[in-house]
N, C-alpha and C positions, 0 to 999 in steps of 0.2 A: 489462851495458855499455850503454848507451845511447848513441846517434849521434842527435843533435835536431836541427833543420831548419838552423840556421843553418850545420851543419857541411855539409847535405846539399848548402842551397843553394850553397854557397863549392867544395863538394868533386865534390857528385856519387856517383855507383857506385864512383867510385875507392875513396873513406874506410871506404865498407863493404868493401870486399877489402885492404882494407889493414888493419884491422882487425878480420877474418878470419883474414889472414898471420900476424898474432902474435897470434893470444889467436883458436885451431884450437880448443879447448873451449871459452869462455865463452858461452852464450848474447847472441846480438846481438838491441838491441829500437830497433830502427830507426823514429823520431820521423815517420814521410811522411808525415803528416798531410790523408792524399789525401781526394777530396773527385770527386775527375773524373780520365777512361783509368786506372781500376781497376786493369783486364788486361796496358796496361805497364806503370807502374807497378810491380807487387808481383811482378810475374815478371822485370821489369827489379834488383829490388832483392833476391827469393828469389838469382837467379844468380849475384849477386854473394856472397851466404851468409849474407845477415841469418833468423834463430834468431821475429825476430817484424815487425810489418810496422804501422802505428798506420793506421787509415783511422777518417777524423773521425766520429765521432756520427752527424754531421745530415746528414749523405748521409743519400744518398733509398737503399728500398734495394735495385736492382737493381744500383748501385753495393757494398753490403754483400754483394749475393749474388755479382756478380761477386767480390771480393775476393775471398773465402772459395773458390768452385773454383780460384781460379789456385791459390793460397797451399795449398793442397792437392793440388792437383798439382805444387807443386815442396817438395812435405815445409819449408812455414815456416805461420807460422802467421795469424791477423790480429790485432788489440785495438783495438775503437772507442775512440778517447780524444780 
């Protein structure tokens, strides 16, 4: 399932938790389109149950590296969007 930005902006991490609870075996792509604060954002969505978290492809190398490191440490993956 893809959880888009509008759901995230309106309901936050809670919508990811609810999708995970309803569909425990399905992969969840959280289209957070992260540009800033990658460590906090990726950790938040990973703990909520995201399989994938999107980072904007135009983000700086440091942000992408940080997001990837945090994702790896939380058994989550990053996708560039």
